[in-house]
C-alpha positions as CSV (number, residue, x, y, z in Angstrom):
1,X,100.7,116.3,113.7
2,X,101.7,116.3,117.4
3,X,100.6,118.9,119.8
4,X,103.8,120.5,121.5
5,X,103.7,122.7,124.5
6,X,107.1,124.3,125.2
7,X,108.8,124.9,128.6
8,X,111.7,127.3,128.2
9,X,114.8,125.5,126.9
10,X,113.7,122.3,128.7
11,X,111.0,119.8,128.5
12,X,108.0,119.9,126.2
13,X,104.8,117.9,126.3
14,X,103.9,115.8,123.2
15,X,100.5,114.3,122.7
16,X,99.7,112.1,119.7
17,X,96.1,111.7,118.8
18,X,94.5,114.7,120.4
19,X,95.9,117.6,118.5
20,X,93.3,120.4,118.0
21,X,95.7,122.8,116.3
22,X,96.3,121.3,112.8
23,X,93.8,118.5,113.0
24,X,90.3,119.3,113.9
25,X,89.5,116.1,115.6
26,X,86.0,115.0,115.0
27,X,86.6,111.4,115.8
28,X,89.3,109.6,117.6
29,X,89.9,105.9,118.3
30,X,92.2,103.0,118.2
31,X,92.0,100.8,115.2
32,X,90.7,97.9,117.3
33,X,89.3,97.7,120.9
34,X,91.7,97.0,123.6
35,X,91.9,94.6,126.6
36,X,93.2,95.9,129.8
37,X,95.8,94.0,131.7
38,X,97.1,94.8,135.3
39,X,100.7,93.8,135.7
40,X,101.8,93.3,139.3
41,X,99.0,95.0,140.9
42,X,99.3,98.6,139.5
43,X,100.8,98.6,136.0
44,X,98.2,99.1,133.2
45,X,98.8,97.7,129.9
46,X,96.3,97.9,127.0
47,X,96.5,95.1,124.5
48,X,94.9,95.5,121.0
49,X,92.2,93.0,120.3
50,X,92.5,91.7,116.7
51,X,90.4,88.5,116.6
52,X,87.1,90.3,116.7
53,X,86.2,89.5,120.2
54,X,85.0,92.1,122.8
55,X,87.0,93.3,125.8
56,X,86.6,91.5,129.1
57,X,87.1,92.7,132.6
58,X,90.7,93.6,133.6
59,X,93.0,90.6,133.4
60,X,95.5,90.3,136.2
61,X,99.1,89.1,135.6
62,X,101.8,88.8,138.2
63,X,105.3,88.9,136.7
64,X,107.3,88.5,140.0
65,X,111.1,88.2,139.8
66,X,112.8,85.5,141.9
67,X,115.1,88.0,143.6
68,X,112.3,90.1,145.1
69,X,110.8,89.5,148.6
70,X,107.5,91.0,147.8
71,X,108.5,94.6,148.7
72,X,109.3,93.9,152.4
73,X,112.9,95.4,151.7
74,X,113.2,98.7,153.6
75,X,115.0,101.7,152.2
76,X,118.6,100.7,152.6
77,X,121.0,103.6,152.3
78,X,124.0,102.3,150.0
79,X,127.5,103.4,151.2
80,X,129.5,105.9,149.2
81,X,132.5,108.0,149.3
82,X,132.6,111.8,150.1
83,X,132.4,112.6,146.4
84,X,129.5,110.1,145.6
85,X,125.8,110.3,146.4
86,X,123.5,107.3,146.0
87,X,119.7,107.2,145.8
88,X,118.4,103.7,146.3
89,X,115.0,102.9,144.8
90,X,115.4,99.2,144.9
91,X,112.7,98.5,147.6
92,X,108.9,97.9,147.8
93,X,106.1,100.6,147.8
94,X,107.5,102.6,150.8
95,X,105.6,105.3,152.6
96,X,103.1,108.0,151.7
97,X,104.9,110.7,149.6
98,X,102.0,113.3,149.6
99,X,103.2,114.0,146.0
100,X,99.7,115.1,144.8
101,X,99.4,111.8,142.7
102,X,98.0,108.5,143.3
103,X,98.0,105.0,141.7
104,X,95.2,102.5,141.6
105,X,96.5,99.2,143.3
106,X,94.8,95.9,143.3
107,X,95.0,93.5,146.2
108,X,96.9,90.2,145.2
109,X,94.4,87.6,143.9
110,X,91.4,89.9,144.0
111,X,89.6,92.6,142.1
112,X,89.6,94.8,145.2
113,X,91.4,98.1,144.5
114,X,92.4,101.2,146.3
115,X,94.0,104.5,145.4
116,X,97.2,105.5,147.3
117,X,100.1,107.8,147.1
118,X,102.5,105.4,148.7
119,X,105.7,105.4,146.8
120,X,104.2,107.6,144.1
121,X,106.0,110.6,142.7
122,X,104.3,113.7,141.5
123,X,104.3,117.5,141.4
124,X,104.8,117.9,145.2
125,X,108.5,117.0,146.1
126,X,109.3,114.1,148.3
127,X,112.6,114.1,150.3
128,X,114.2,110.8,149.4
129,X,117.2,109.7,151.6
130,X,120.6,109.6,150.2
131,X,123.8,107.8,151.1
132,X,125.3,110.8,152.8
133,X,122.5,110.9,155.4
134,X,120.8,113.8,153.8
135,X,117.9,113.8,151.3
136,X,117.1,115.0,147.6
137,X,113.8,116.2,146.7
138,X,112.2,113.9,144.1
139,X,109.3,114.7,141.8
140,X,107.6,112.7,139.0
141,X,105.6,113.1,135.8
142,X,103.4,110.2,134.3
143,X,103.1,108.4,137.6
144,X,106.6,107.0,138.3
145,X,106.1,104.8,141.5
146,X,107.4,102.0,143.6
147,X,106.0,98.7,142.6
148,X,105.5,96.1,145.4
149,X,106.3,92.9,143.3
150,X,109.1,94.3,141.2
151,X,110.5,95.7,144.4
152,X,111.7,98.9,142.6
153,X,110.8,102.2,141.2
154,X,109.1,101.8,137.8
155,X,108.9,104.0,134.8
156,X,106.6,103.1,131.9
157,X,106.8,103.9,128.2
158,X,104.3,102.6,125.6
159,X,103.0,103.5,122.2
160,X,100.2,102.1,120.0
161,X,98.3,103.2,116.9
162,X,95.2,105.3,116.9
163,X,93.2,107.0,114.3
164,X,91.8,110.6,113.8
165,X,89.7,112.3,111.3
166,X,91.0,115.6,109.9
167,X,89.2,118.5,108.4
168,X,89.1,116.8,104.9
169,X,87.6,113.7,106.3
170,X,90.8,111.8,105.9
171,X,91.7,109.2,108.4
172,X,95.2,109.9,109.9
173,X,97.0,107.1,111.8
174,X,98.6,108.6,115.0
175,X,100.5,107.7,118.2
176,X,98.8,106.9,121.5
177,X,101.8,107.3,123.8
178,X,102.8,107.2,127.3
179,X,106.1,108.2,128.9
180,X,107.5,108.6,132.4
181,X,109.8,111.2,134.2
182,X,111.6,111.5,137.5
183,X,113.4,114.6,138.7
184,X,116.0,114.6,141.5
185,X,117.1,117.9,143.0
186,X,121.0,117.9,143.5
187,X,123.6,120.7,143.7
188,X,125.7,120.3,140.6
189,X,128.7,122.6,141.0
190,X,130.3,124.9,138.3
191,X,133.3,123.5,136.5
192,X,133.0,119.9,137.5
193,X,132.6,116.5,135.9
194,X,129.7,114.5,137.2
195,X,129.5,110.8,136.5
196,X,125.8,109.7,136.7
197,X,125.4,105.9,136.9
198,X,121.8,104.5,136.6
199,X,121.1,100.8,137.4
200,X,118.1,99.6,135.4
201,X,116.2,96.5,134.2
202,X,113.9,96.6,131.2
203,X,110.8,94.5,130.9
204,X,108.9,94.1,127.5
205,X,105.3,94.0,128.5
206,X,103.9,92.6,125.2
207,X,105.3,89.0,125.6
208,X,103.5,88.7,128.9
209,X,100.2,88.7,127.0
210,X,101.1,87.9,123.4
211,X,103.6,85.7,121.6
212,X,105.7,88.5,120.2
213,X,107.9,91.3,121.3
214,X,107.5,95.0,121.1
215,X,108.1,96.8,117.8
216,X,110.8,99.4,118.8
217,X,112.8,100.1,121.9
218,X,112.4,103.0,124.5
219,X,115.0,105.7,125.0
220,X,116.1,106.9,128.3
221,X,117.3,110.6,128.4
222,X,119.3,112.0,131.4
223,X,119.5,115.9,131.6
224,X,120.9,118.4,134.0
225,X,118.5,121.3,134.7
226,X,118.1,124.6,136.4
227,X,115.1,123.5,138.4
228,X,113.7,120.3,139.8
229,X,110.2,121.2,139.0
230,X,108.7,119.2,136.1
231,X,105.2,120.4,136.1
232,X,103.8,122.2,139.1
233,X,100.2,120.9,139.0
234,X,98.1,117.8,138.7
235,X,99.0,117.5,135.0
236,X,102.0,115.6,136.3
237,X,99.6,112.7,137.4
238,X,98.3,112.1,133.8
239,X,99.5,109.2,131.7
240,X,98.5,110.1,128.3
241,X,101.2,112.6,127.5
242,X,104.9,112.5,126.9
243,X,107.4,115.0,128.3
244,X,110.6,114.9,126.4
245,X,113.7,117.0,127.1
246,X,115.1,119.6,124.7
247,X,118.4,121.1,125.6
248,X,120.8,123.1,123.1
249,X,123.9,122.2,125.1
250,X,124.9,118.6,124.6
251,X,127.1,118.7,127.7
252,X,123.8,118.7,129.7
253,X,121.8,116.0,128.1
254,X,122.7,112.4,127.4
255,X,120.6,109.3,126.1
256,X,120.5,105.6,125.9
257,X,118.3,103.6,123.6
258,X,117.7,100.0,124.4
259,X,118.8,97.6,121.7
260,X,117.8,94.0,123.0
261,X,115.4,92.2,125.3
262,X,118.0,90.4,127.4
263,X,116.6,90.2,131.0
264,X,119.6,91.6,133.0
265,X,120.6,94.7,135.0
266,X,122.0,97.4,132.8
267,X,124.4,99.9,134.4
268,X,124.2,103.1,132.4
269,X,126.9,105.7,132.9
270,X,126.7,109.3,131.6
271,X,129.4,112.1,132.0
272,X,128.2,115.7,132.4
273,X,130.6,118.7,132.3
274,X,129.3,121.8,134.1
275,X,130.4,125.2,133.1
276,X,127.6,126.6,135.2
277,X,125.8,125.3,138.3
278,X,122.8,123.1,137.8
279,X,120.1,122.2,140.3
280,X,118.6,118.9,139.2
281,X,118.8,115.6,137.2
282,X,115.8,114.8,135.0
283,X,115.4,111.2,133.8
284,X,112.9,110.6,131.0
285,X,111.7,107.3,129.5
286,X,110.2,107.8,125.9
287,X,108.7,105.1,123.7
288,X,109.5,104.4,120.1
289,X,106.9,106.3,118.0
290,X,106.1,106.9,114.4
291,X,105.1,109.9,112.4
292,X,101.4,110.7,112.1
293,X,100.0,110.4,108.6
294,X,97.7,108.7,106.2
295,X,98.5,104.9,106.1
296,X,101.5,105.6,108.4
297,X,102.9,102.7,110.3
298,X,102.8,103.3,114.0
299,X,105.0,100.9,116.1
300,X,103.4,99.1,119.0
301,X,105.6,98.8,122.1
302,X,105.3,98.7,125.8
303,X,108.2,98.7,128.3
304,X,108.4,98.9,132.2
305,X,111.7,100.1,133.3
306,X,112.9,99.2,136.8
307,X,115.0,102.2,138.1
308,X,117.0,100.5,141.0
309,X,119.4,103.2,142.0
310,X,121.2,106.3,140.9
311,X,124.9,107.2,141.7
312,X,126.2,110.7,141.2
313,X,130.0,111.1,141.5
314,X,131.7,114.5,141.5
315,X,135.1,114.6,139.7
316,X,137.5,117.3,138.6
317,X,136.6,119.1,135.3
318,X,137.7,116.8,132.5
319,X,138.4,119.0,129.4
320,X,138.7,116.0,127.1
321,X,135.0,115.3,127.6
322,X,133.8,118.6,126.3
323,X,131.5,118.5,123.4
324,X,131.2,121.2,120.8
325,X,129.1,124.1,121.8
326,X,125.8,124.7,119.9
327,X,125.8,127.2,117.0
328,X,126.0,130.8,118.1
329,X,127.2,129.8,121.6
330,X,130.8,130.3,122.8
């Protein structure tokens, strides 16, 4: 069973193999040892070893798109109309965010590493510039950060199988999962339609190291919330939990599940109808997961999503887009 910690009407944290509530964990492990790969200097991918060999020191892989210029692009403010606000994340690592979280980065071609908060989003808000000359406060969960070689903000979602022993000495197959979240404070007004456009690019990490693709695709959730705070402490820097949105009103949460591995920009558009004011946009990337159990099949997948920019456009309230209210709510 998954451990669930609720946050009022909003996100909840899910962990897969560390539940102490219904499974008294006396042992926990992956089925096989894993080899650590470092992709583009700061993206960690754990590949399961199935040939009986032992793990080696971290292996470095650089998957550099032809279009990037190694992160030398500065934060460019994209032009927009009076009704449109754009946040551009399509640049290199940027400056110190003082977010309270750090990533471990390796210098190109060496094993020399350092910890930094440059371009890292955490529990302390960072004022990110917008197209109207102002700024929006940005927070993160699960270490979303700017990557030098992808030249963009990256969110990571992955899942692999683990095993845990329950009270009856039974071996339970479970999920070892990772997700990422980014929160943008924005004044969503009452009785308006907001079109949120997100430019993304998905990379399947498994073919970089193995001759196969991920089993399953990640899902991106976009949600309007009453607060930009995700988690107000260092727990937001952890990468072994998943924070997924729960929202009873479907007007305030939308989703998109990737359905192919075509390497191209994907422009995702979501329409939100506000019958009350909202204060933030939460974007969550969640991996494909299985259901814990004896002999359960747990999907193995790992994706890096490049989040290049977010465009928020205010429009008049469009009654034709209203979805049915949840039961008991009028």
